[in-house]
C-alpha positions in Angstrom: 0.0 0.0 0.0 1.2 3.5 -0.7 -0.1 7.0 -0.1 0.4 8.5 -3.5 -3.3 9.0 -4.2 -3.8 10.7 -0.8 -0.9 13.1 -1.3 -1.9 13.7 -4.9 -5.4 14.7 -4.0 -4.3 16.8 -1.1 -1.9 18.7 -3.4 -4.8 19.2 -5.9 -3.3 17.3 -8.8 -5.2 15.1 -11.2 -3.5 11.9 -12.2 -2.7 13.5 -15.6 -1.2 16.6 -14.1 1.0 14.6 -11.6 2.1 12.3 -14.5 3.1 15.4 -16.6 5.1 16.8 -13.7 7.1 13.7 -13.1 7.4 12.6 -16.7 5.3 9.5 -17.0 2.0 8.4 -18.5 -1.2 9.0 -16.5 -1.7 5.2 -16.6 1.5 4.8 -14.7 0.2 7.0 -11.8 -3.0 4.9 -11.8 -1.0 1.7 -11.6 1.2 3.0 -8.8 -1.9 4.2 -6.8 -3.5 0.8 -7.1 -0.3 -1.1 -6.1 0.0 -2.7 -9.6 3.3 -1.2 -10.5 6.5 -0.8 -8.4 8.1 2.5 -9.5 11.8 2.9 -9.7 13.7 4.8 -7.0 14.2 7.7 -9.4 10.4 7.9 -10.0 9.7 7.6 -6.2 12.0 10.6 -5.6 10.4 12.7 -8.3 6.9 11.9 -6.9 8.0 12.8 -3.4 9.5 16.1 -4.5 6.5 17.0 -6.6 4.1 16.2 -3.8 6.4 18.0 -1.3 6.9 15.1 1.0 9.4 12.4 1.6 9.7 8.8 0.5 8.7 7.3 3.8 5.5 9.3 3.9 4.6 8.0 0.4 5.7 4.4 0.5 6.4 3.2 4.1 3.8 0.6 5.1 4.1 1.3 8.8 3.0 4.3 10.8 4.8 7.5 9.8 6.1 9.3 12.8 5.9 13.1 12.8 9.1 14.8 13.5 9.0 16.8 16.8 10.9 20.0 16.9 
């Protein structure tokens, strides 16, 4: 399970717009969101940067701890 769809929707991106921003087809974003495609590390990094989060927040299957300052 990943949180790409959740972060994409929060950021206000359509699948097509996110795909355009990271340089893949819209279908690729759909497959990632539905856990039918494992993206490369490079694509994971581009997704995280575009969605303004980190890799753990998008792809870690456990609980994501918030950093305390």
